N, C-alpha and C positions, 0 to 999 in steps of 0.2 A: 445387453444393457447399453444404452446410447451414452454419448458424451454428456447430454443433459441429465440423464439419470445419475451418472458418476458425479457430476458437479453437485447435484442436489444431495446425494448420499455423503460425499466427502467434505463439502464446504457449506452449502446453503442451509442444511439442517443442523449440523453440529456446531458451527461457529456461534450462533446465538445461544445455544445451550451452555456454552462455556461461561457465559455471563452470570450463571447462578453461583459461581465461586469466584470472588475477586482475584484470587491468585492465578487464575487462568488468563488474565488480561494479556500478559506478555505472549502467550501462545497464540491467541487470536490475532494480536497485533502482528506477530511474525508471519503468520499465514497470509494475512491481508496484503502484505507487500507483494508477494508472488501473484496474488489475485489481481492486484492493481496493475502490475507490470503486464501480465497476460492480457488483461482487458485493453489497455492502451495499445499494445503491439498488435493484438488481434484486430482492433478497430482500424488502426492505421493500415495494416496489410489488406484488409478487405476494402477499405474506402480509397486507398491511394496506391496499393501494391508496393509500399515502401515503409520501412520503420527504422530509419537510421537513429543514431543516438540523439542528434539534434532535433529530429522530428518527434522522437519520443518525449524529450524534455519540453518542447514547445507545446505538444498536445496535452501533456500532463499538467503543465502550468495553466493552460486554458481550461481543462476539465476541473481543476481545483480552484479556478477563479482567483489565482494569485496575481497581485499587481506588481510584485518585485520579481524580475526575471531571474535573479540569483537564488531566490528562496528554494525553488524545487530542486535544482542540482545539489545544493547544500543539504537539504532535507534528505534527499535520496542517498547521498554519500554517507551522511551521518547515521541515519536510521536503517535504511534497507541494507546498505553494504556492511555497516558495522554489525548489525544483528545477524545477517545471513552468514557472515564469515567469522565473527568473533563473539557472537551472542550478547553483545552490548553495543549501544550507539557509540559512534566515534566522535571525538572532540575535534573541532575545526577552528578556523579563524574567520573573523568578519571585521572589516574596518580596522585591522591591526589589534583587535581585542579577541579574547577567547570566545569561542562559540560552543556553548554546552547544550545539554538537552534536559528537558523536563517533561515528564509524563504524569498526567493527573486527570481525574474524572471531571474537574471543573473547566478544562480547556475545551476547545472546539474540535470539530471533526477533521479539519484540514490544518496543516502546519502553519505556524505564525512565528515571526520574530518577536522577541520581548527583551528589552534592555533592562538588566538588573543593576540599578544604580549602586546598591550596597557592595556588589561584587565587581563593579565596573566591567561587566561582560554582557554578552548576548546569549540568549538561549533560543532554540527552536522548540516550541512546546506543542503538545498535541494530546488528545484524549484517545487512548487505544481502542476503547469500545466504540466510540463514535466513528473512528477511522474504519474499523472493521465493518460496521453497519453501512457506512458510506460506500465502501468498496463493494460489498455485496449488492447494494442498490444499483450500482453502475451496470451490473450484468442484467438487471431487469429492464434497463433502458435499451439494451442492444443484445437480446438473446441470440440474434442471428450471427453474432461473431464468436459464439462459444466454441464451436468446433473448427474455427477458421485456421488455426496454426497447425497445418498439416505435419510439420516437423515434430510437433509435440502433441500428438492426439491423446485424448483421455483414454486410459486403459480400460479394457474389458474386465469385468468381475465375473469369475467363474465359481461355482459352488455356492457355499453359504455366504450371505452378504452381511451377516451380523458383525 
């Protein structure tokens, strides 16, 4: 089984199926951060042979079409680092105010700042299903980078694949 087969079996096919039950949104959301990071770093490594943290943040900001250069690093620290290490997004600060998080089906596929006047704070809000679909769609734009991170090859599956 190739890396493309593993990717399809482990991510491309099952992530959309999770949407049949709304309670699965957080699981799809969580997996999508690793898929996004792997995509950006694979693309950078193949295209430039380098993927420093600064390059990763700049490329992610470009891919997400974010106009505020602070949004991606804060989004990544809040959501990806918070969820990966503590299973919940992390609270931060923006402009001396609290920076909280909101996840809802009415939000967009990429992160955005939103000022909540009633709470006098900021939030980074996003739709987990749209983020998951966006992340999977990135791989369709550059399938050539799928197996590019030699240090982290997709594993082989032996025996039954069910």
